[in-house]
C-alpha positions as CSV (number, residue, x, y, z in Angstrom):
1,I,127.5,-13.5,-121.1
2,L,131.2,-13.5,-119.2
3,Y,131.5,-14.7,-115.8
4,D,133.8,-12.7,-114.1
5,E,133.6,-13.5,-110.0
6,K,136.4,-14.7,-107.8
7,D,134.7,-17.9,-107.3
8,I,133.4,-20.1,-109.9
9,D,130.0,-21.5,-109.5
10,F,129.7,-24.1,-112.2
11,S,126.2,-24.6,-111.3
12,K,125.4,-21.3,-112.9
13,F,126.6,-22.8,-116.1
14,N,124.7,-25.1,-118.9
15,I,127.7,-24.9,-121.3
16,L,131.6,-24.0,-121.1
17,I,133.4,-22.5,-124.0
18,S,137.3,-21.5,-123.2
19,D,140.6,-21.7,-124.7
20,W,142.9,-24.0,-123.0
21,S,142.1,-23.0,-119.5
22,G,142.1,-26.0,-116.1
23,I,138.6,-25.4,-115.4
24,T,137.5,-27.9,-118.1
25,A,138.1,-30.7,-115.9
26,E,135.4,-29.5,-113.0
27,Y,133.1,-28.4,-115.9
28,V,133.1,-31.9,-117.0
29,M,133.1,-33.8,-113.7
30,I,130.2,-31.5,-112.6
31,H,128.3,-31.4,-115.8
32,K,129.0,-34.4,-117.8
33,K,128.9,-32.3,-120.4
34,K,131.3,-31.7,-123.0
35,P,133.0,-28.1,-123.1
36,F,133.7,-26.4,-126.3
37,L,137.5,-25.5,-126.6
38,I,138.6,-22.6,-129.3
39,N,141.2,-23.3,-130.8
40,T,144.1,-20.3,-129.6
41,Y,147.9,-20.6,-129.1
42,I,148.7,-22.5,-126.0
43,N,151.2,-21.0,-123.7
44,H,153.7,-23.0,-122.3
45,N,155.2,-21.1,-119.1
46,T,157.8,-23.7,-118.5
47,N,161.4,-23.7,-119.1
48,F,162.4,-27.6,-119.3
49,S,161.5,-29.8,-122.4
50,M,158.9,-32.5,-121.9
51,P,159.7,-36.0,-123.4
52,S,157.9,-36.5,-127.1
53,N,155.5,-38.8,-125.7
54,Y,154.3,-36.9,-123.0
55,V,150.5,-35.8,-123.4
56,T,149.4,-33.0,-121.5
57,Y,146.9,-32.3,-119.2
58,E,145.1,-29.7,-121.9
59,N,145.8,-31.9,-124.4
60,F,144.5,-35.1,-122.8
61,I,141.0,-32.7,-122.4
62,K,141.3,-31.3,-125.8
63,E,141.9,-34.9,-127.5
64,K,139.6,-37.6,-125.8
65,I,136.6,-34.9,-124.5
66,A,135.9,-31.4,-125.5
67,I,134.6,-30.1,-128.4
68,N,137.3,-28.1,-130.7
69,I,135.9,-25.3,-132.3
70,D,138.8,-23.2,-135.0
71,K,138.1,-19.3,-134.0
72,K,137.1,-18.8,-137.4
73,D,134.4,-21.3,-136.9
74,I,132.5,-20.3,-133.4
75,S,129.1,-19.4,-135.0
76,K,129.4,-23.8,-135.4
77,I,128.7,-23.8,-131.6
78,K,125.0,-23.3,-132.2
79,H,124.5,-26.6,-134.2
80,F,125.5,-28.5,-131.3
81,L,123.7,-26.5,-129.1
82,K,120.6,-27.4,-131.0
83,N,121.1,-31.3,-130.8
84,K,122.5,-31.2,-127.0
85,K,123.2,-35.1,-126.5
86,D,126.4,-34.6,-128.3
87,L,127.0,-33.0,-125.4
88,N,126.6,-35.3,-123.2
89,I,129.2,-37.9,-121.6
90,K,128.0,-41.1,-119.9
91,E,129.3,-41.7,-116.5
92,S,131.2,-44.8,-117.6
93,N,133.2,-43.2,-119.9
94,L,134.1,-40.3,-117.3
95,N,135.5,-43.2,-114.9
96,E,137.5,-45.2,-117.9
97,L,138.9,-41.1,-118.4
98,F,139.9,-40.0,-115.7
99,Y,140.3,-43.1,-112.8
């Protein structure tokens, strides 16, 4: 089911399947669960280059928090949903990641 409301009410979601969306951090902080990120091309809308050691917010979420799924492997999400404990994030880990 797609959610197309103007304002996002995270209490209506049990899981989040997204691409490079900025809503992943809010979802993680509210639900303390890992989002699923579909590996797609990231579109940088900037006209400047970043230092090679700079980690973008999107890459931080992708590398440290999310469950990454290739587009061709979307059916694997069912496996993770059967074993819901794999989705949970400990409060202590959240504090370490975000603060």
